[in-house]
C-alpha positions as CSV (number, residue, x, y, z in Angstrom):
1,M,5.8,-15.3,-10.7
2,V,4.2,-13.8,-7.6
3,Y,5.0,-10.3,-8.6
4,D,3.7,-10.9,-12.1
5,L,0.4,-12.0,-10.5
6,V,0.5,-8.8,-8.3
7,K,1.1,-6.5,-11.4
8,E,-1.7,-8.1,-13.3
9,C,-4.0,-7.7,-10.3
10,I,-3.3,-4.1,-9.8
11,A,-3.7,-3.3,-13.5
12,N,-7.1,-5.1,-13.7
13,L,-8.4,-3.6,-10.4
14,R,-7.7,-0.1,-11.8
15,R,-9.4,-1.1,-15.0
16,N,-12.4,-2.1,-12.9
17,G,-12.5,1.4,-11.2
18,F,-10.7,0.8,-8.0
19,C,-7.9,3.0,-6.7
20,V,-4.9,0.7,-5.9
21,Q,-1.6,1.2,-4.0
22,F,1.2,-1.3,-3.4
23,V,3.2,-0.9,-0.2
24,Q,6.1,-2.8,1.3
25,D,4.9,-3.5,4.9
26,V,2.1,-2.8,7.4
27,K,3.7,0.3,8.6
28,D,3.6,1.8,5.1
29,A,-0.1,0.7,4.9
30,K,-0.9,2.3,8.3
31,N,0.7,5.6,7.4
32,L,-1.1,5.6,4.1
33,I,-4.4,5.1,5.8
34,L,-3.8,7.8,8.3
35,D,-3.1,10.2,5.5
36,M,-6.2,9.3,3.7
37,A,-8.2,9.5,6.9
38,L,-7.4,13.2,7.7
39,K,-10.6,14.4,5.9
40,Y,-12.9,11.9,7.8
41,K,-14.4,11.9,11.2
42,T,-16.1,8.6,11.6
43,F,-14.7,5.1,10.8
44,G,-16.2,1.6,10.7
45,I,-14.0,-1.4,11.2
46,G,-14.9,-4.7,9.6
47,G,-14.1,-7.9,11.3
48,S,-10.5,-8.3,10.0
49,N,-7.3,-9.6,11.5
50,T,-5.4,-7.7,8.8
51,I,-6.8,-4.4,9.9
52,R,-5.9,-5.2,13.6
53,L,-2.3,-6.0,12.6
54,L,-2.0,-2.3,11.5
55,N,-2.9,-1.0,15.0
56,I,-4.9,1.6,13.2
57,V,-7.9,1.5,15.5
58,E,-5.9,2.9,18.5
59,E,-4.2,5.5,16.3
60,L,-7.6,6.8,14.9
61,K,-9.0,7.1,18.4
62,K,-5.8,8.9,19.5
63,N,-6.4,11.4,16.6
64,G,-9.9,12.1,17.9
65,K,-11.7,10.1,15.4
66,I,-15.0,8.2,16.1
67,V,-14.6,4.5,15.5
68,Y,-17.4,2.1,15.2
69,D,-15.8,-1.3,16.2
70,H,-17.9,-4.3,17.1
71,W,-14.9,-6.1,18.5
72,F,-14.9,-3.9,21.5
73,H,-15.2,-6.0,24.7
74,G,-18.2,-5.9,26.9
75,L,-20.8,-4.9,24.3
76,T,-24.5,-5.8,24.8
77,K,-26.3,-7.4,21.9
78,D,-28.1,-4.1,21.2
79,Q,-24.8,-2.1,21.3
80,D,-23.2,-4.6,19.0
81,L,-26.1,-4.3,16.5
82,E,-26.0,-0.4,16.7
83,I,-22.3,-0.4,15.9
84,R,-22.7,-2.8,12.9
85,L,-25.5,-0.5,11.6
86,A,-23.3,2.6,12.0
87,Q,-20.4,1.0,10.1
88,G,-22.6,1.1,7.0
89,R,-23.1,4.9,7.4
90,C,-19.6,6.0,8.5
91,D,-17.3,8.3,6.6
92,C,-14.7,5.6,5.9
93,F,-15.0,1.8,6.2
94,L,-11.9,-0.2,6.8
95,C,-11.7,-3.9,6.0
96,S,-9.8,-6.7,4.2
97,A,-10.9,-9.2,1.6
98,N,-11.1,-13.0,1.6
99,A,-9.6,-13.1,-1.9
100,I,-8.8,-10.8,-4.9
101,S,-8.4,-12.2,-8.3
102,A,-5.6,-11.2,-10.7
103,S,-8.5,-10.5,-13.1
104,G,-9.6,-7.6,-10.8
105,E,-12.5,-8.9,-8.7
106,I,-12.8,-8.6,-4.9
107,I,-14.4,-11.4,-3.0
108,N,-15.8,-11.4,0.6
109,I,-17.7,-14.0,2.5
110,D,-19.8,-13.0,5.5
111,G,-22.1,-14.4,8.1
112,I,-24.0,-11.4,9.3
113,G,-23.6,-9.0,6.3
114,N,-22.5,-5.8,7.9
115,R,-19.0,-6.0,6.4
116,V,-20.0,-6.9,2.9
117,S,-22.9,-4.4,2.8
118,A,-20.6,-1.6,4.0
119,T,-18.2,-2.3,1.0
120,I,-21.1,-1.8,-1.5
121,F,-23.1,1.3,-0.4
122,G,-23.1,3.8,2.5
123,P,-19.7,4.9,3.5
124,K,-18.1,7.9,1.7
125,E,-15.0,5.7,1.1
126,V,-14.0,2.1,1.6
127,I,-10.4,1.1,2.2
128,I,-9.5,-2.6,1.6
129,V,-6.2,-3.8,2.9
130,I,-4.9,-7.2,1.8
131,G,-1.6,-9.2,1.9
132,K,-0.2,-10.5,-1.4
133,N,-1.1,-14.1,-0.3
134,K,-4.8,-13.3,-1.0
135,I,-4.3,-12.7,-4.7
136,T,-5.3,-15.6,-7.0
137,P,-5.0,-16.2,-10.8
138,D,-8.7,-15.8,-11.6
139,L,-12.2,-15.5,-10.2
140,T,-12.7,-19.3,-9.9
141,S,-9.5,-19.7,-7.7
142,A,-10.4,-16.5,-5.7
143,L,-13.9,-18.0,-4.8
144,K,-12.3,-21.2,-3.9
145,R,-9.7,-19.5,-1.7
146,A,-12.5,-17.5,0.1
147,K,-14.6,-20.6,0.8
148,E,-12.0,-23.4,1.3
149,I,-9.2,-21.4,3.0
150,A,-10.3,-18.2,4.5
151,A,-13.6,-19.2,5.8
152,P,-12.4,-22.4,7.7
153,L,-9.4,-20.4,9.2
154,R,-11.7,-17.5,10.2
155,A,-14.1,-19.8,12.0
156,K,-11.2,-21.5,13.7
157,S,-9.8,-18.2,14.9
158,L,-13.3,-17.3,16.4
159,G,-13.6,-20.5,18.2
160,I,-16.7,-21.5,16.3
161,D,-17.9,-25.0,16.3
162,T,-18.4,-25.8,12.6
163,P,-17.4,-28.9,10.6
164,C,-14.7,-26.9,8.7
165,V,-12.9,-26.1,12.0
166,K,-12.5,-29.9,12.6
167,T,-11.7,-30.9,9.1
168,G,-9.8,-27.9,7.9
169,K,-11.9,-27.6,4.7
170,C,-15.3,-26.4,3.6
171,N,-18.1,-29.0,4.0
172,N,-20.9,-26.9,2.7
173,C,-22.5,-27.5,6.1
174,N,-26.0,-26.7,7.6
175,S,-24.5,-25.9,10.9
176,P,-26.3,-23.1,12.9
177,A,-22.9,-21.6,13.5
178,R,-22.0,-21.4,9.9
179,I,-20.3,-18.1,9.0
180,C,-20.1,-18.4,5.2
181,R,-23.7,-17.3,4.5
182,I,-23.2,-14.4,2.1
183,T,-20.8,-14.2,-0.8
184,V,-20.1,-10.8,-2.5
185,I,-18.2,-10.3,-5.6
186,L,-17.2,-6.7,-6.5
187,H,-16.7,-7.1,-10.3
188,K,-16.5,-3.3,-10.7
189,R,-16.4,-0.4,-8.3
190,P,-20.0,0.3,-7.0
191,L,-21.2,3.5,-8.8
192,F,-21.7,5.6,-5.6
193,T,-18.8,4.1,-3.5
194,P,-15.1,5.1,-3.9
195,I,-12.9,2.0,-3.0
196,S,-9.2,2.1,-2.4
197,V,-7.3,-1.2,-2.3
198,I,-3.9,-1.3,-0.5
199,I,-1.9,-4.4,-1.3
200,V,0.9,-5.2,1.2
201,D,4.0,-7.0,0.0
202,K,3.5,-9.5,2.9
203,E,1.4,-12.4,3.8
204,L,-1.4,-11.1,6.0
205,G,-4.7,-12.5,7.4
206,Y,-6.6,-15.5,6.4
């Protein structure tokens, strides 16, 4: 059943203009990205636990690449903002998604907007890595997953004081700390932005 959903998702993502690859584990995903990255010099890293699991940031730096990563410790507010802006103009932007529907849509929810904006326009290529656990049957269930599962878990991982951290579910709150402020649905590949989706045969991220 799960693999039928994965197959349907891959077929529809390709129909919607996305390049898609299915790999067995994070090592395969990492090696695939490193091969794809050879032609690029600068990389943006979205706030993503899935990308961190690949240990790709360290590998890119070791290979002499310039990495714009706002998770770097000790940044000032101005440095953080400068890095987030640079992510939208890098050669290659790496991130995950909060959910992907079997009907071929990619959903991301953001608080600041640097991650979702970089997936739409700016980088020469976007690479989205997801675990198979983020695939849902349709757009409605994908939006529900992003809002009711991914967002509360993400807020909890960041130690943010929002109602969803306490209840474990979305309360559609007015908290100043709310992180689900922007929802982006990629129905089709943006006209000027090549997007590659790597689906990993594992459960990864939120």
